[in-house]
N, C-alpha and C positions, 0 to 999 in steps of 0.2 A: 569368943568376943562375949560380953554380958549383953543381958537384953534388954532393949529399950526402954527407959524410964516415957512416962508421960509428962510432959511438959506440963507444968499448971500454967505459964505464962500463955501458952498457945491457946487454954481452956478460957481463961479470963479473956483472951484477945477476941475469942470465938461470940462468948456473951456481950461483949461491948460491941460489935457488930450488930447482934439480933438485934439491941435494945436501939440503937442508931436507927434500922430499916425501919422498927416498928413505929417509934418516934415520927421519923420524915414519911414513912405513910400516912400515919393519923393526922398528920399536919400538911401535909402538899395536898392532898387531894380534894379537900373542902375548899381549901383557899383557892387553888387552881380553879376548879368550878365554880364559886364566886366571882370571881377575877374573869373567867370568859363570860359568864350569864350577865354579869353588870356594862362589861362592853360592849355585849352584843344590845342590850337594852338601850344603851347609849347610843351607839350605832343608828337603831332601828328609831329612836323620837328625833334624832339631827335631822335625819333624811327625813322624816314624815313631815317635821315642820317645816322644812326647805321646801317640799312639796305642796305643802297646804300655803306657805305663804306666795308661792307664784302664783298658784290659783286664786288666791284671795286678789294677790295684785292684779292680774289679768282684768279678774272681775272689776276691780276699782279701776282700772285704765279705761271700761267702758260706759261705766257709773260714778263719773267723776265726782259727786257732788252728792248723792244719794245712799253710798255704801254702808256711812254709820247708819243708816237707820232701817235696815234691811237686813235685822237677824237671822229672821228664815232662811234668807237666800245664802248665808253667808254659811248657816249652821250644813245646810245641803250639801256646799261646796265641800267642807271638811270630811262631811261623811263619806264624799268618794273616794277619799282613799284610808276610811277606817278598814283594820281588820281586827280588832278586838276592841269594839267601842264601848263593853262594859268593864275594862280597866284601865281605861284612859278617861282624863279630864282636859277638855279643851276651851283658852280664854282668846280673844282677841280683845288686842290691846291699842289705844291710839295714839298719836306721835305724842299728844298731852296725859297721855297716862290714864285716859279714860275708860272704863270697860265696856266694848262693844258688843262682848258674846261672851257668856260663861255657861257651859253645860257640861253634863258627866256626873258619873256617880261620885259622891262623900268616900273618899280613900283613906286609907289608915296610913302610917307613919312608920319607917321613915321614909320618905319622897324623894323621888327623882324629878328634876323640872327641865325642861328645854325649851329654848326658845329661837324664834328663824324672823328676822326684819322684813317688812312689806315695804316694797322700793317699787316706786309708781315712776318712771322718767327720771330717774336717777335721785330721787328723793324718797326719803324712810317715812312712811305714812302712819307705820305703826308697826304692831309686831305679834305672830303667831304666838301662843305658848302652850305646852303641852307636860302634861302631869301623869304620874305613874306612880303605884307603891312596890316597893322593894320588900313588903311582906312575904311574901310567895315565895320569890329566892332565897331568904333568908330560912324559911322554914325547909327548903331543898337542903340548902346546905350543912342544918343542923343534921337533918336525915343520915346525908354522907359523912356526916364527922361521925356518929356512930359507928355506922358499918365500916369505916378506914378503922378506928381503934381495933373493931372487932379484928380483921383483915390483918392490922399489925401484928396485934398477939400471935396471931397465929405462924404470920413470920418469924417472928421472934422464938417461937418454940421448936420452930420447922430449923432454924439456922443454929439452935442453941444445944439439940442434941443427934440430927443427922452427922453432919461432920465430925462430931467425937467417935461416934460409932465406927465411920470410915478412917477416922486418924487412927484407932485403936486397932483394926484390923490391917492398917498399909503400916503399922512400927511392928506388929509381930512377923509379918512378912519380912520385912527387912531384915531382920534379926535373924530369921531361917536364912533368909540370902547372902547376907554379911560372914554366917558361920561357913554356908557353902563356898563362899568367897575364897575364905581363908585355906580351907581345904585343899579347894583348886588353884590359887595362887602356889603354896607351898610344895606342891606336887607336881610341878610342872617343870620339863627335860629342858629350861631356858630358864638363865638369870633374867629377873624382869625390874625394872627401876622405874617409878613413877615421880616425876620434877612438876614442883608448881613452879608459878612464875617468879619465884622469887628465888629459885636454881637450888632450891630445898627438895631432901626426900621428902615422899608422901608416903610411896607405899615401895618394902620390897620384901622381896621373897626370900627364903631360905639357901634355895639354890643359887642364888647370886653369890650371897657371903662365902659358901661351902665350895663355888668356880674360882674364888680368888684366894682363899683362905684366908678373909676377913675378921673383926673382931664386932660380934652382933653388939657390944655396948656403943663401938664409935659408929659401924654404918645401922643407923635406925631413922624412922620418919623424923626429920627437922635437921637432920646431917646436912649442912650446905655442900654444894659441887666440887667445889675445891678441897673441903676439908676430904670430902672421898678418896679426892685422885689422890691427896699427899699421903693418905692411910694405906693406897696400892702402891704409890713408889716406898712406903717405907717396909711394905710385905714384899716388894719386888714384882707385883706382876704390872705395873705401870711405869714405861721407861721415857714418854715424851715429854714434849715443853708443857707443862702444865698449865700456863697462861695463852700460850696460843692454840693449842687442845680446847679449852674452854670460849678464845673468841671463834674459833670455825663452829663448834656447835651451836654457838650462841647468833652467828651470823645465818647456818642454815635453816634454824627457827623461825627468825627474823623474817627471811625469805618465804616460809612454808618448806621449803626440801626436806625431803626424806635422806638420810646418810644411812649408806651400808657399806661398810668395809672389813677386812678380814685381817686379823692383826696377831701376829704371830709373839706368843710366852716363850720366856725362857726357857722353860722345860719342856721346850717344843710343840705344846699343844697352840693347835690354829681358834682362835676365836672370832663368831662375824658378831659383829656389833649393828644396829638396826638402831637409828635413832628416829622417831616418829613425832613431830612438833604437833601440837595440841592450841587449838583457836585461843584458849587461855593466856599464852604464852609459856605454859610448859611443856613437858614432853615422856615420850614414853621410851625406854631403853629397853632392847632384849640383847641379852648375850647367850651364845650360843657356843658351845665345844662340837664343832667341823672339823674336825681333827682328822676321823676316819675318811670322813667325805671327800674333803679337801684332798687328804694323800690319793683318794681314788680318782676324783678327775684330775687330779694331776698326773694320773698314769695315763688315765685314758682323753687328757687332753688335746693328743694330735688327731684321735679316733673323733671326738667329737668336731674337729675341727675340718676334716675331711667330708663328715658329713654334713658340714652345713653348706661348706662349698659345692657337694653335690647333690643337695638342695638348690643352693642358689643356682647352680648351671642349670638345673633341670625347672627353676621358675624363669630363669631366662632364657630358655629356648621356649618354654610355652608361650610367655610374653611377647619373644620378638620372633614369634610366627606371622607369618601375613595370614594365616589363616585364622578362623573360630574355633572353638574346640571346647565341647562343653560333656560330661561323662554323669550319667543317669544310672541311679540304681534301680531295681528290678519294679520298685513302687514310682518310678518314675521321679526322683529327688537329685536334685544338685548335687555330685560329690565333686566335683572338680571343673574350673571354668579358668579360661584366659581373660584378658583383658580384649582381644580381639571379638572374640565372641559376644562379650558384652554388648561390644561398640555395633556390630552385625545386626543382634537383635534387637535395639534399640532399647538398651534395660539402664533401668538409674545406675548411678555408680555407687554401689553399695555391696557388700557380700551377698551372693545369690546362694551360696552353701547351705543346703537343709530344704531348699523352696522347690514345690513342684513343678514339673515342666507346664502343668496346668494353671497355675499360677500366676506365671511368666507370660502365657498367651493370654489372659487374660487380661492383665498389664498389658501388655501390648495392644490387644484390641479397643482398650480404655481409652489410651495415646493415640489411637488413630493409624499404630504401625502394624496392624493384623486387623482384615476384614473378613475371615474366615470363622467357621466355627470352632472355637477353641478344643471345645468336646470331641468334636469331629478328626482334629488334626493329631489329637493325643491318642485317638483310637488308631487312626492310624497307624503311626509309628509303634504301636503296642501292637497290633499285627502283624505288622513284618518283625520284631523282637520276638513275638513269639513263637513266629516259624522261625526263625534263626537266619532269617532274610535279611542281608545288606541293600537297602536300597536308596537310591540316588533321585534326586529331583532337582528341577531349576525353579527357584520361586522368583518373581518380582516385586521388592518391598513397595513401600507406597514413596521414598525416596528417589525410586527410579533404577536403584542398582537390582541387578543379576547375582541373582546369589545362587552357587549350587552348593545343596545340601544331602550332608550322604551320612546315613543313620546306621552303624556298625555294632548288632547285637554282641553281647557278652554271656560268656559262660556261668556266669551268676544271674542273670536273668536281666542286667544291665544293658544299656548300650553308648555306644560314645555316638556324639553329633558334630560332623566336621561341617564348617561353612566357609567356603573360598566365594570372594568377591570375582567374577567373570566377567564384568559387564564390556571391558574389553577387548577380552580373550574368548570370548563365548563360544564363537562357531571352532576355532582352534583345539580348544580344550573339551567341547565335546566330541571333537573325536578320539580323542584319548581318556578312556574311564580309570578315574582313577578310585579304581575300589581296594581302599584298605582296610582290611579286616583288623580289628582289635578283640584280642583273644584276654589272655589273664592280668597283664602289665602295662603300664601308660606308656612304657616306650616302643612297643607294638603298634600305638595308635595315633603316634605324634605324625604329624606331615614331613618332618624332614629326617634326611637321612641318619641314620646312627648306627655306628660300628663298634665294636669292642675289641681289642687286640691283647695278645697276653704281651706284655713287655718286655720279656726277656724271649720268645722266640717267633714276635710279631705274628702270630698266626692269630685267623681270625677266630673268637669264642662266642662271639654274639652279631648278628645284623638283621636289622629290620626290616620289614615291608618294601620300605622306603631306600633302602639300598637294593635290592631287586630289580627296583625299578628304575634306578638311577643307573645300575652298571650292568642289568641286563642279565644275572645268572641267578642259579636258582643257591636260595643261603645256605640249604642243607649242603649241596656241592661245597659250598665258599667256607663253611665251618670246617676247623683245622687247617688251612691252606693261608700260605705269605701269598702277601700281594704280588709276589713275582709269578704264582702258578698261576693268577689269575687276571695279570692284565699285561700290559706289553712293559719290556723293560723300563723305557725311558717314563712314562706314566707311575710305575714302581719306584722306581728311582727318585719320583717328586713326592711320593708318599712315605717312603723310608728318610727322606730328609724331615719333613715333616714330625714324622715320629720320632725321631732322635730329637730335633730342640723342644719339643713338647716335654722330651722326657728330661730334658735339663733342664728347665723352666722351673719357677717357681710355682707358677700359678696358670690358670688357662693362657694359651696363647689362639692369637688370630692370625688366619695366613690370606687375609685378603680375599679378592677377587681371581675365578679362573673359569675359562671357556671350556677345559679339554679335562674332565675327570675320568673318560671313559676312553683313553687311546685315540678320539675321534672328535671333532670341534663338531657340535651339536647344533651350535649356536645360543646356547641358553648360558647364563652366568650363575655362576655358585661362588657361595663362601664357605670357608672352613673352618673351624676350630676344633684346640684338640685338649683335653683335659686329661690330669696326669692322675690318676690313684696311686698313690704310694701305702708299701705294707708299714708294719710297726719300726722298722730300722729306717725308714725313710727312703729305701728303695723302690723303683717304680714299678707296679704291680700291671697294671692297667692302663691302656691306651685308648682313650675314649673321643671319636671322631664326630662330630655334628657337621653335616653338610646340609646347607639351605640354597635351593633356587631362588636366586632376589633378581630373575628376568625383569619382572612385572616392576617391582621397586628401581631398578635399574632405568627402566625406560619412563616409569615417571618421574624421576629425578631428570634425566634428559630433558624429558617435556617441560618441567619448572625451570629448567636452565632456556630453555626455548621461550617458554610464557615471560620468562623475566626478561628477555633479550627485547621479547615485543614489547611487553611495557615501556624497556626502556627508550625504546625509539615513540612510543606514545606520548611520555612524559616530553620527549627529545621535539616534537613537532606538533602538538598539540598547542594551536594558538594563547591560550592561559599563560600567564607567568606561575611558576611552580617554582618553591623554594624550600630547603630542608634547613634548618638550623639545631644545633647541640641547645638543649633544653639548660644545660649548667654554666656555657660560658658565650652561649649565643652566636658562634662561629657559623658559618656556613657551609652547610658538606652536601649541598646540592643546591644547581639552578638549571633553569631548561633555558635553549635558547631564546626562547621569546622573553625570558627576562634579561637577557645580554640586549636585544635590541629594545625592550622599553627604557631600561636605565642607562644604554649605552656605555656598558663597561664590559669588559670582557670578564668569561667568567674564572679562567685565570687571576685577575687583581679580585678576585671575589672568596672562591673556596677557600675554608681556613682562618676569613678573615670576619670582624664583627661590620656590622652597618658603618659605626662609626668609623673604621677605619678604611672604608671606600668610600662613602659621603658625605656631603657636608652635613654638621651638625642639625638644620633643621630638616634634611632630607632623612636622615637617620631618626629622628625622634619621630616622623610619622610612620616609616616602616617598621620601628619597634614598637609603635603606640599599641597597647592594648595587650602587649607580651606579659607582663605581670599578670595581666587579667585573666588570660587564660590558663596560665598557671595556677592559678588561686581557683578560678571557676571549676576547671580541669572538663570544661564543655567546649563546643565550637563556638567560636567569635565571629559575627558578621560584622562587617563596615564596609558604608561606602560614602565615597568622598571624592572633590576633585582635587588633581595634584598635578605640576607640570614635568609633562614625559620629557624626554631626550630627545624625541621623535614624536610632534604630532603635539606640541603645545598644549594647551592645559584640557585635560583628558578627567573624564568621568569613570572611577574604576569602583569594583564590588571586589571585596575581600572576604575569603574562608578562610580559617585559619584553626585547626587542632591541635589536640596533643598525641604525638604517638608514644605508645605507653612501653614501659619494658614488660618480665615476665612477672615481675612484683609489685604491677599497679602503679609503678613510678613514671613520672614523665619524664621520657630521654629524649625525644625530637620534637620541635615547632615545624609543625607542615603549613604552608602558607598557599595557598592559589588566589591568583588576582586577575579576574577580566576586567578587560578596557570595555567599558557597557556605553561608550562614549554613541555610538552608532544606535542602540538599541533603547538609550535614552530619546534620542532625538526621533526616531521613529515610535515612539509610545506616546511621544507630545503631538507628533503628526495624528495618529491614529487616536489621541483624545479632542486634538481638533475635529476629526472628519466625523467624530461622533457625534460633533456638535452642529456643524456645519455642511452645508451640501458642496460636495465635491467640484461640480461645475460651474456654481454662481458666488461660493463662498458666502453663502445666506445664511441665517442659523436655521436650522431643519425642525423637524416636528416636535421632538423632545425636547429643544432647546425653546421652541417657541411654548411647550408648555410649562416650563421654569419661568421663564418671565413673563407670560401669561397670569402665572398664580402669584409672582409677586406683583404685579398692576394691581389683580384684584383686589391686593389685601388693603389698597386706597379706596376702591369702589366698597370695597364693606365700612368704609367713614365716611361715604359722602360722595364721594369724587363718581366721573364718568367716564367710560369708556367705548369704543368702537371697534367690534372685529370684522376684516372684510375678508371674505374668499373670493379670489381671484381665479378664473380659469380660460385659460387662450380658446378662441372658437375654433374647431375644425383646425386642430394643431396634427392631430393626428393623419389627415390628408398631407399637412408637408410631410412629417416621417414619413410616410408610406410613397408619397411621387417625389421628394428629393434626399430622402435617407436620411438617416439618424444625424449624421455629423450635420447636415444642413437644420436640423432640428436643433441642437444641442447652440447652432449659432445663433438660434433665434429666440431661445431661451435667454442665451447672454445679452440679446441687444435689447430683447423686452426688458429684462431686470435692469438692464443701464438705463434706460429711457423711465422706468417707474421710479427709480432711486432719488431723482431728479422733482421731483412731487413732494418729498416725505420730509420730514425733520429727525433730526436727530433724537428728539422721543419718542419716535416712531418706532415700531419694531415690524422689520421686513425680513420674511420666512418664506424659502420655497419647503413647501409640503411633500415633492415628489412628481415625475411625468411634468403638465404643465400647470401644475396648481400651487397658488403661492396664496400668502395671508399675510394682512397686515393688522397689528394693532395700533388704532390711533388712542394716544390720551392727551391729555388736558385742553380739549377743544370741547364747546360745548353742542352738546347733541339733541337731535338727530343732527341737525342742518352741519356739524363738519362732518359727518360720515359721507353723507350726500355731496358736498362741494370736494373731497376728496376724490371720489369714486368719478364724479364727471371730468377732475383731471385726470387720472389715470386713463379715462377709456380717450380722453381728449390727445395724452402724448404716446400713447400706443398707437392707435389710428394714424397719426400725423401727415406722415409719409410711409410710402413702402420701405419694406426690407431688401437689402443685396442680400441674397444668399447663394452662394455657388454660381452665380452668372445668371441666375433668378431672381424677377421681383415679387416678391411675397406682399400680400396685404393681410393684416390679423385685425382682428378686435376682441375684446373681453366681455365676460359676463362676470358680474360682482354680486353676492351677497353679504346683508349686513347684518350683523347681531348687535344688540345695544345691551350694554352693562349698567347698572342691575336690572334694565327693565323685561330683556329677556333672561336672567340668569345672573348667578355670580361664584358659581362653581367652574372649572375649564370645561371637564368636558359636554356641560350643559349649554355653555356658550358657545363653543367649537360646533357643537351638534346643529343650533340654531344659523350657525351661521352659513352650515352646507347644506341645509335645508333652504334657508334663502337662497345660495349659488343654485340648487338645480330648480329652484321658482324660476330665476332667470334665465336660465337655459333652455326650460321649459316652454318658456313667453317668448322664444324667438332669438335669443341670444344675443349679445350686443347692445346689454344694458344692465341696471344692478336692481338689483329689490331688497327690502326690508325685508326680515323676519315676518312671518303673522303666524300666530296660532293655528290657523287653516291649512297649513303648509305640511306641520307635523301629521295632521291627519292624513293628508294626500300621500306622504311618506311612509306610514304607517299601512296605508294603502298598497303601495307600490312593494313594501316588503311582505306584506300578507300573498300579493301576487305572486311575486317572487317566491314564497313557501308554497303555494297551492301549485304553481310550475313543476315543479320539481314532485310532486306527488301527481300531478296530472300522467306520464308517463306509466308510472308504476299500476294508476289506476283506470287505464286504459281510458282516459276521457279523451285523445284526440281521432279525429277522423279524418277522412279525405272526401273530397268532391270535388269534382272534374266539369271543366266546363269545356265543349269541346272544338276543336280547329276544325273550319271547312275550308276544303279547295276548292277556288272560285273556278278552275277550269272545267271541273264535273260535276261541280257541287256535292262533292262525296267528303263525308266526315275522314279527314288525316290524323286526327290525333288528338289527344286531349290535354290540357294542362292539369295537375294535381293541384288542389288548393286546399291547405292544412284550413280545420276547423277544431276549436276548445269549447265542447259541451261542460261547464262547468257547473256542480251538481247543484249551487248554491247561485250562482248570477247568468245560469245561462250560458247563451253564446257569447264566448269574448271574442272581439276581431281581432284578427292576426296582427292589425297596424298597432294595438295596445299591449300585447305580450311578446311580440318577435323582437323588438327591442331590448327589450328585459332580459329574454334567453340570449341573445348577443352579448350583453353585456355582464351577463352572470358564468358563460361558457355553457351554458345549457343546449344552444343550438346545435352544439356536433350532436348530441344524443339522440334530440329531436329531429335532427337532419337525418341523421342515418334512420332512424324508425320511418319516415316520409320516404325516403331514399327504396327500403329493403319495401313495405307496404304497399307503394306504387308501383315495383318491378311483380309484388307476387300479384298484383289485380291487375293490371296488365297482361298479366300472362294467360288469363283467361278471356281476353277480348280476341277477336278476329287478327288474323296476323298480319296486316297490313296498317292496325292503329297502332301508331306511336303513344309515348306517353312522353308527356314536358313535367320537368322537376325542378324548380328553382334550389341554389346552393346558395346559400349566405355567404358574405365577402369572411365571414368568421370563419365559417366550417369551409372554406376553399383553402386558407391558411392551412390547415391541417394536413399535416404530409400523410398522414394514413389513407387520404380521401379515395385514393385511383383503388388502392386494396378494399377499400369498403365498399367500391362500385361495384367491382370484379364479383364479391364474395355476394352481393344484393342479386346480379343476374345470374350466378352460378345459382343461388338458392332459389330461385323464381323461375329458371328454366327461359330468362326471357335472353331474345337475341339482341346483344347489343345495339345493332342500327335502330331499333324500335323505343331507343330512350336517348332523351332529348335533354341535356342540362342546359338552364337559363342560367347566365352570369349578368348581375348590373357591372357599370363603370365603375363602380368601386374597387371592384377587383382587380380591375384591369388599374385604376390609379396603384397600384404597389408593382407595377412594370419591374420587372426583372429577371432574370435569368430564372428563377426557382418558379414565377408565376409561368413561364412561357416552357419551362419542362412539364410543368402540372399539365398545362393545356395539350402540348402533345402526346404526353401519357394518355390522358383521355380519351383524345382523338386518335392515339395508335390502338384502341379497343375496340374500335367502331361505333363509340357514342358520337353522338351529333352534337355540336358546343352551339349555343343560342344565346346571342346578345339581347338583353332584356330593355325595358326602357330606353331606347335608343334615340340622341338626340340632346337630352337631358342634361347631359354633361360638360366636361369644359372641353374635351378633344376628344370627340367620339367618333370624329371621321380619323383620325393618325391610328388609332386602333386597330381598323380594319386593314391598314396596309402589316400592322406586325401580328396579329393572332389569326389561326384557322377557324373564323366561325364559318359555320354551316348556315346562321340564318339571322336575320334581322326582325326585333320585333317593335314596331314604330309605337311612341308613347303614346297613351290614350289622349292626352293633352293636347297634340297634335288634330287627332283624328275630329275631338269635339270642335275646333276650330275652323274645319273644313267651310262649314257656312257662313262664317263671321268674316270673311276674305280671302284676297288671293293670297297673301303672303303666305298662310297656313298650307294653302295648295300648290306654293310652290315649291315650297318644303317637302313636305310628302312627295309629291313627284321626284324632287330631287337625288331623296333617301330609295326612291323604288328604284329610279333610273340608272343609281350607282351600285345598289346592289345586285340586279341584274346585270351590270356590266362584270363584277367582281363572283357573277352563278353562284350569288346567295340567295336564299329562300327569304322573301320579305311578310309577314305577317303583322295586318295591324288589329290592336286590342282597342276594346273598347267600343266598336261599332253595333250601333244602338238604331240606325235608321236607314231605310232603304236608300234614301239620297246618298248618304257616306257607303254605302255598300255598290252603288253605281259610278260614285267619281271615283271607289278606288280600284274598280274594277276597269275602268275605261282609262285609269292611270298606270295599268300592269301589275299591281299586287298580286301575289300567290295565294295568301290564306288570308282569313280574316276569324277574327274570333271576339264574341260581346252578346249581350241579350236578344242582338235580331235575332240570333240563330237558337240559343239557349241559356238558361242561366246554369250557374255550378250545380250538379245533381250529384244525389249520393251515390258510391261504387255501386251499390244494387242496381241503383236506376238506371246508372249508365252503362252497366252491362248488357240490362235488358235492353235499352234504347237504342246499341250499337249494333245487337243480334240481329234484332224485328225491327228497327222503324229508323236505319240508318239513312236511306235517304230521304225521310219526312224531316229528320233535325237537319238537313242540307237547305233542304227549300221550303222551313219555315217561313224564311224571309218571303 
């Protein structure tokens, strides 16, 4: 080809581009710089003018009439926002145009002026004007213009010179390449044509022209495809229909398909044509004379077919194995694997060939499928392979499957890894060690039985190790023998029949399942395949038998059938409606029993029909509703609605619908699951009601009270008033304990009904829990309205007695009142104040009402502080026991001591039991404190003389603890104290819980040998009745009766009666609070057995009482 000429037009174009870039650069940079600078100056002056105007307006607003006469102050204001005062002139002009302020340097033209109005209370009183010079910006722009011209000139020279040098070099290279291309094109062994998009020849080589004996004058660039074909037809090298052929090639090019075919020429030559379409619409055609290769292929076609079939059979055998198989070379790289191996190893669905085992194990570790060390794992395998040892191990993968892994070393240094899933058959298969050794050939290492027989003689020419395991023979003895020499005749006949059928068949044959392949039924199931290898003449040459044990797969299929039957039973008996429709025609293919019942139509009348063929149009519309939406969305659709059921009337149903797709992802079936949720909805409504209302009284509960109170407080914040009343039934617990919880519930219902009569519809009445109620009173003048309501509530509650389970009960209420907005406007704050007011009412004797006062908060905080300190007291060992002696009057001897608890607070000093015991009982701390008292008293009493008892008070709360007997046993055992030396004192409040549990607990304590004493006898409601029911050893007469002995005959008579009664019941009597000798003489005369009081001794510390009991026992008793 001629050398490429340097195009003059391209040089002119490059010079024009260079000139344009130079001019554009020289003009655009200074223009752009000036535009940006001008815009920034305008923005800055506008912002500063606005800011100055606002500052002046603010000042004018304060000095409305004087501002025009204070230019100095105005100047100071403007200076607060100055940045460059030496380049800025400032003016303030009044609304009438008078110049109020004009200051700043004299500026050079051109000037930029911006102003902003001064607006005060909506009226413009003047304006602020700012003026600056543009001279500096113009100087900078001029300098930049000079630099831009220099830069543009440099760019012009660069663009004009450099591309032309590159162009010259490129054109020279192209000329070289073009010459080489021509040489390569015309020396190809193939004929080549290049057609452009108009079907004209762009390139043709000499090989093509010579191949068909064509004229170079006709076949040349520019020749049309049709002209070429007509020329070939004239020369006898083309016989097809020209129009059809052109249409065929054009269609393939449009579709982007490569066409490849072989055509036979009249002279016997075979030409292979390949047409490769190009993106621009043209195509490349290669013509190659493949006569020799075609003849060779034709001659060996059968052999290639047979080889492909053999490879296919081998691949089929490998990929249909139930075991995973992988083969590795000596470097640990994968050379062969089957799909089962990839699945068992949890590897990605892509080719593994060439990857190392270490790569695979690192991948498994990264995906969480392997938890060990990949390098150690590989090292252990290589160690076995290098030692020439076949290794077998059982592994558990993260999916919970048990796998038997067998690694077989091969002679070339590699190994074959066999994976077998033995999850279900692990124990059985552990007894049979499947050591399959794989040496040089793959066929030796597959886990299926493969044998090869000579087709003519039917003698074995090959048998793998699996055949040895299956038939229990040495393959070395089997080679060269027929089946009749190895197996029973019946079995050999079957094998021969299968071989004959395979020899006559054209392809592989499958002979189903067998249970007897070795002459006896082993219980295993096998499948067998025969493959015939034929010689050149088509005669059978070899017969290959592939036998596979499919017992586990067969069992899995049976299990699948059982599971399917089980699933059918579930579908049939599940209470939800289940139906399946064909997605194409919407005909039912499955309905369960629940659907029959719900729709009232038998499935025989439903299956194979559409909804419109079974139900009314309205019902069918409801059933088919959203089917189209389901198919379009291709995702589950949920729906809830009410319908008329065939049975049960109006029902609420919840339906779930989804598509079941085929293997191509297309919707094949529509599955519907419909659940009757009517009962659940009703239950949810009941639960929702219970969540906001009390189950016993049907009053709003605490949560609903808070919501309603929050709503009412919104009106309080706008000026209205309301009152919150907290109510508590006095001594309600006594009713529960004496008459039982059912009686307590009756009382709560009755009290609720009475209190309702005092309330208006606008009032909010709620039960907070237990015997606590709350009322929110609105729309009434406070505080008088709350006081009136509180008194009405007390009056109606105490009006008459209540008849409960045959008992007449009288109750009163305590009320705490908080007012809004006086005591707060927030829910928590108001409820807290009402609660503290209630606590104040109960503290002052109950049966009354109290308003909240700020000091109540202080008392409540003190009580909470006491509770916190009480919890710390046990840990810090702030408690101490004191003891007061009990004197036996018969011999003036100390018979025992009562343990009395003292709390020495580090800051408040001694806190009386009457102050902290109620708090301990309310918080439950009394159990821990009581246990400490019991253990401490027993331990200290163990150091006293052996006949001195110790008396310990037991709180009613502590007595209800079912672990009390065990605590007593533990305390006695730890101290080594005899049970007879311990007296437990209980009050009548314990006995008011009279029930089998209380009686049983008393008997348990009595059976331990512990003495039981009734404390404060005579102060309760029915003390005498308890003496008949419970096994008391002692009665302690309350100190109130002892104090009254000198005040009249009534007290004397009562005490005398108590002593006489106790003596008749063989119970000891102890008088508490004896302080005078006159009281002692009177009690001695009445026959009282023991006394206790300051007359004999005040309570003493444990150390003092121990010393006194040892050395001055008589002195204590005779102190009186």
